[in-house]
C-alpha positions as CSV (number, residue, x, y, z in Angstrom):
1,X,124.3,86.5,105.8
2,X,124.6,83.7,103.7
3,X,121.5,81.9,104.7
4,X,119.6,85.1,104.6
5,X,121.2,85.5,100.9
6,X,120.0,82.0,99.9
7,X,116.6,82.4,101.3
8,X,116.1,85.6,99.4
9,X,117.2,83.7,96.2
10,X,115.0,80.8,96.6
11,X,112.0,83.3,97.1
12,X,112.8,85.1,94.2
13,X,113.3,82.2,92.0
14,X,109.8,80.7,93.4
15,X,108.2,84.0,92.8
16,X,109.2,84.2,89.2
17,X,107.8,80.7,88.8
18,X,104.5,81.8,90.0
19,X,104.4,84.7,88.1
20,X,104.6,82.5,85.0
21,X,102.0,80.3,86.5
22,X,99.9,83.2,86.6
23,X,100.6,85.0,83.7
24,X,101.0,82.1,80.9
25,X,97.8,80.6,80.9
26,X,95.9,84.0,81.4
27,X,97.2,85.4,78.3
28,X,96.7,82.3,76.3
29,X,92.9,82.2,77.4
30,X,92.9,85.7,76.4
31,X,93.7,84.9,72.8
32,X,92.2,81.8,72.4
33,X,88.7,81.8,73.8
34,X,86.9,78.7,72.2
35,X,83.4,79.6,73.6
36,X,81.0,82.5,73.0
37,X,82.1,85.1,75.9
38,X,79.6,86.0,78.8
39,X,79.7,89.8,79.0
40,X,79.4,91.2,82.5
41,X,76.9,94.1,83.3
42,X,78.1,96.8,85.8
43,X,76.3,97.5,88.5
44,X,75.1,100.8,90.4
45,X,78.0,100.2,92.5
46,X,80.2,100.0,89.5
47,X,79.0,103.1,87.9
48,X,79.1,105.3,91.1
49,X,82.9,104.8,90.7
50,X,84.1,107.3,88.5
51,X,86.9,106.6,85.6
52,X,90.5,107.3,86.5
53,X,93.2,106.5,84.4
54,X,95.9,107.6,87.0
55,X,95.0,104.5,89.3
56,X,96.6,102.3,86.6
57,X,99.6,102.9,88.6
58,X,98.2,101.7,91.7
59,X,96.8,98.8,90.0
60,X,100.2,97.8,88.8
61,X,101.6,97.7,92.5
62,X,99.7,94.5,93.0
63,X,102.9,92.9,91.7
64,X,105.0,94.7,94.4
65,X,102.6,93.6,97.0
66,X,102.8,90.1,96.4
67,X,106.7,90.2,96.1
68,X,107.1,92.5,99.3
69,X,104.6,90.2,101.5
70,X,106.7,87.1,99.9
71,X,109.7,88.3,100.8
72,X,108.8,89.4,104.6
73,X,106.9,86.5,106.0
74,X,107.9,83.6,107.7
75,X,108.9,80.3,106.0
76,X,105.5,78.5,107.3
77,X,103.3,81.3,106.3
78,X,105.3,81.5,102.9
79,X,104.8,77.9,102.1
80,X,101.0,78.4,102.5
81,X,101.0,81.4,100.6
82,X,102.7,79.6,97.6
83,X,100.3,76.9,98.0
84,X,97.5,79.1,98.1
85,X,98.6,81.6,95.1
86,X,99.0,78.5,92.8
87,X,95.6,76.7,93.3
88,X,93.5,80.3,93.4
89,X,95.0,80.8,90.0
90,X,94.4,77.2,88.6
91,X,90.6,77.4,90.0
92,X,90.5,81.1,88.3
93,X,91.9,79.7,85.0
94,X,89.5,76.8,84.9
95,X,86.5,79.0,85.5
96,X,88.0,81.2,82.3
97,X,88.2,77.9,80.2
98,X,84.9,76.8,81.1
99,X,83.0,80.1,81.1
100,X,85.0,82.5,79.1
101,X,83.8,86.2,80.4
102,X,84.8,89.5,80.0
103,X,83.6,93.4,80.5
104,X,83.0,95.9,78.2
105,X,84.9,99.2,77.9
106,X,82.4,100.9,75.9
107,X,82.0,103.7,78.3
108,X,85.8,104.5,77.7
109,X,86.4,107.1,74.9
110,X,90.0,105.8,73.8
111,X,91.2,108.6,72.1
112,X,90.7,110.7,75.3
113,X,92.6,108.0,77.5
114,X,96.1,108.6,78.0
115,X,98.8,106.7,76.2
116,X,99.7,104.3,79.1
117,X,96.0,103.3,79.3
118,X,96.2,102.4,75.6
119,X,99.1,100.1,76.4
120,X,97.0,98.3,79.5
121,X,94.2,97.8,76.8
122,X,96.1,96.3,74.0
123,X,98.1,93.8,76.4
124,X,95.2,93.3,78.9
125,X,91.9,92.6,76.6
126,X,88.6,92.8,78.3
127,X,88.4,88.9,79.0
128,X,88.7,87.0,81.9
129,X,87.2,89.2,84.4
130,X,85.4,86.9,86.4
131,X,86.8,86.1,89.0
132,X,89.2,89.0,89.4
133,X,92.8,87.5,90.0
134,X,94.0,90.8,90.9
135,X,91.5,91.0,93.9
136,X,91.7,87.4,94.8
137,X,95.5,87.1,95.1
138,X,95.7,90.8,96.6
139,X,93.5,89.3,99.7
140,X,95.7,86.1,99.6
141,X,98.8,88.5,100.2
142,X,96.6,90.4,102.8
143,X,95.8,87.2,104.9
144,X,99.3,86.1,104.9
145,X,100.5,89.4,106.0
146,X,97.9,89.5,108.9
147,X,99.0,85.9,109.5
148,X,102.3,86.6,110.1
149,X,104.3,87.6,113.1
150,X,106.8,89.8,111.0
151,X,103.9,92.3,110.5
152,X,103.1,94.7,113.1
153,X,99.3,96.3,113.5
154,X,100.5,99.4,111.6
155,X,102.1,97.1,108.8
156,X,98.9,95.1,108.7
157,X,96.6,98.0,108.4
158,X,98.9,99.5,105.5
159,X,98.6,96.3,103.6
160,X,95.0,96.0,103.9
161,X,94.9,99.8,103.0
162,X,96.9,98.9,99.9
163,X,94.7,96.0,98.7
164,X,91.5,98.3,99.1
165,X,93.4,100.7,96.5
166,X,93.9,98.0,94.2
167,X,90.7,97.1,94.1
168,X,89.6,100.4,93.7
169,X,91.8,100.8,90.8
170,X,90.2,97.7,89.2
171,X,86.9,99.2,88.8
172,X,88.2,102.8,88.3
173,X,90.1,101.2,85.3
174,X,86.9,99.3,84.0
175,X,88.8,96.1,84.1
176,X,86.5,94.4,86.4
177,X,83.1,95.0,88.3
178,X,82.3,94.5,92.0
179,X,81.0,90.7,91.2
180,X,84.4,89.6,90.0
181,X,86.2,91.3,93.3
182,X,83.3,89.3,95.5
183,X,84.1,86.2,93.7
184,X,87.7,86.5,93.8
185,X,88.1,87.3,97.5
186,X,85.4,84.1,98.2
187,X,87.9,81.8,96.3
188,X,91.0,83.0,97.8
189,X,89.5,82.7,101.5
190,X,88.2,79.1,100.6
191,X,91.4,78.1,99.0
192,X,93.6,79.5,102.1
193,X,91.5,77.4,104.7
194,X,91.6,74.1,102.6
195,X,95.1,74.6,102.0
196,X,95.5,75.0,105.9
197,X,93.9,71.9,106.8
198,X,95.0,69.7,103.6
199,X,98.5,70.5,103.8
200,X,99.2,71.3,107.3
201,X,102.4,68.9,107.7
202,X,104.1,70.3,104.7
203,X,103.7,74.2,105.7
204,X,104.7,73.5,109.4
């Protein structure tokens, strides 16, 4: 029981460090873009998904997804999970720095939006959309869950459905377009494979 409690605390602490690693540079880069922003254009696919303010609650379960997967997977998978989240985040931040980008919310009539959406629009500026960290890290969590023996088939399918819901919410809230999600997914998969080869000894 004591070992279980210690393991829980360690994972909780490492999770807090990861959240800081993800959010601190993200917020700074949003506020201090040093180059002209490249504004992304929605595709027909993006426009086919209607705006849904209620999807905000699904959008924020992203953090719960990362925590649940991180607490349940076995140690070797968890170590790889940490490495991949860290490196995926770094790659995304480098892209944000070298290629500042964003997504216009012109089609959203803010006076008609609920109060909780105003909070999101104020705290999360329409910048740093490509690649989507929401999608990238959700995909990392999905890969880790599928690689874990502690997740049975039903649980793995549940995680995949959860991730699809998160991806849908990023477009329904006009936080991202489909190209952001594709880029995030590609980066997540590539980093997962690289970490598996380069850091094999450390994570076994």
